[in-house]
C-alpha positions in Angstrom: 24.8 -5.4 -73.4 21.1 -4.0 -72.4 19.8 -7.9 -71.9 22.5 -8.5 -69.4 21.8 -5.3 -67.8 18.0 -6.1 -67.2 18.7 -9.4 -66.4 21.0 -8.3 -63.7 18.6 -5.7 -62.5 15.3 -7.6 -62.3 17.5 -10.9 -60.8 19.1 -8.3 -57.8 15.9 -6.6 -57.4 14.0 -9.7 -56.8 17.0 -11.5 -54.6 16.9 -8.2 -52.3 13.2 -8.6 -51.8 13.8 -12.1 -50.3 15.0 -11.4 -47.0 13.7 -13.9 -44.7 11.2 -17.3 -44.3 7.4 -17.0 -43.5 5.2 -18.6 -41.0 2.0 -18.1 -43.0 -0.3 -20.2 -40.8 -0.8 -17.2 -38.5 -2.6 -14.8 -40.4 -5.0 -14.3 -43.5 -4.5 -13.6 -47.1 -6.4 -10.6 -46.7 -4.0 -9.5 -43.9 -1.0 -10.3 -46.0 -2.2 -8.6 -49.2 -3.0 -5.3 -47.2 0.5 -5.3 -45.2 2.2 -6.2 -48.7 0.6 -3.3 -50.3 1.8 -1.4 -47.5 5.2 -2.1 -47.8 5.2 -1.7 -52.0 4.0 2.1 -50.9 6.6 2.7 -48.3 9.5 1.0 -50.7 8.8 3.9 -53.3 9.2 1.0 -56.1 9.2 3.9 -59.0 12.5 5.6 -56.8 14.1 1.7 -56.4 13.2 1.2 -60.1 15.0 4.5 -61.4 18.4 4.0 -59.0 18.6 0.3 -60.3 18.3 1.6 -63.8 21.4 4.1 -63.4 23.1 2.0 -61.2 22.7 -0.6 -63.7 23.6 0.9 -66.8 27.1 2.0 -65.3 28.1 -1.6 -66.8 27.4 -0.3 -70.2 29.7 1.8 -72.0 29.8 5.8 -71.4 28.7 6.4 -74.7 25.4 4.4 -74.4 24.4 4.9 -70.6 21.8 7.9 -70.9 20.2 5.9 -74.1 20.2 2.9 -72.0 18.6 4.8 -69.0 15.8 6.5 -70.9 15.0 3.4 -72.8 14.6 1.1 -69.7 12.6 4.2 -67.2 9.9 5.0 -70.4 9.3 0.8 -70.7 9.5 -0.7 -67.4 5.9 -0.9 -65.9 6.1 0.0 -62.7 2.4 -0.5 -61.5 3.3 -4.2 -63.0 6.3 -4.5 -60.9 4.3 -3.4 -57.6 1.8 -5.9 -58.3 4.5 -8.6 -58.6 6.1 -7.7 -55.3 2.4 -7.3 -53.6 1.7 -10.7 -55.1 5.1 -12.4 -54.0 5.4 -11.0 -50.8 1.8 -12.0 -50.0 2.7 -15.4 -50.9 6.3 -16.0 -48.7 5.9 -13.7 -45.6 3.4 -13.2 -42.9 1.2 -10.1 -42.3 3.5 -9.4 -39.4 6.6 -9.8 -41.3 5.5 -7.6 -44.1 4.1 -4.6 -41.5 7.8 -5.1 -39.9 9.1 -4.6 -43.1 6.8 -1.2 -44.0 7.6 0.0 -40.3 11.5 0.1 -40.6 11.6 1.3 -44.4 9.3 4.0 -43.1 11.4 4.9 -40.9 14.2 7.8 -40.9 17.1 4.5 -41.2 14.5 2.4 -43.3 14.4 5.5 -45.9 18.2 6.2 -45.3 18.9 2.4 -46.2 16.3 2.2 -49.4 18.2 5.4 -50.9 21.3 3.6 -50.7 19.8 0.3 -52.3 20.2 1.1 -55.6 23.9 2.2 -55.4 24.4 -1.0 -53.7 22.6 -3.3 -56.0 24.7 -1.5 -58.8 27.7 -2.6 -56.9 26.3 -6.0 -56.5 24.4 -7.0 -59.6 27.7 -7.3 -61.8 29.3 -10.3 -59.2 26.2 -11.7 -58.9 25.9 -12.0 -62.6 29.3 -13.3 -63.1 29.2 -15.6 -60.6 26.1 -16.9 -62.1 27.7 -17.2 -65.6 30.7 -19.2 -64.0 28.2 -21.7 -62.5 26.2 -22.3 -65.5 29.4 -22.3 -68.0 31.0 -25.1 -65.0 27.7 -27.0 -65.3 27.8 -26.7 -69.0 31.4 -28.3 -68.8 30.2 -31.1 -66.4 26.9 -31.7 -68.9 24.5 -31.1 -66.5 
């Protein structure tokens, strides 16, 4: 059960980071890196991960939820996740796009959206996980 919760949580988390394609030819790596770092700070990755852990644990039996939440919160390496966010976003988005994300998520409306993102992903992850399992099972039946 814990493996499913972890897989769904990380799939949902990284899927949520991919919001649009980037034109990387118009800026430098240093510009993108600085903007991605700014975004990661504004996005409050630690809170986002904590919210996702709580929401993801709702898939587990109620008797195990607190143990799962405690385990995940004490073992998820937040600096590693933040570093990965900066690295992957630097690869896929322009500095202009990253600055727009940081500007938006730093605004009152963006902060409100971020505060709701954990519960949203908690509701969406079981749906995405179920659909992926369905498609994988279909692929196995068709011997793909």
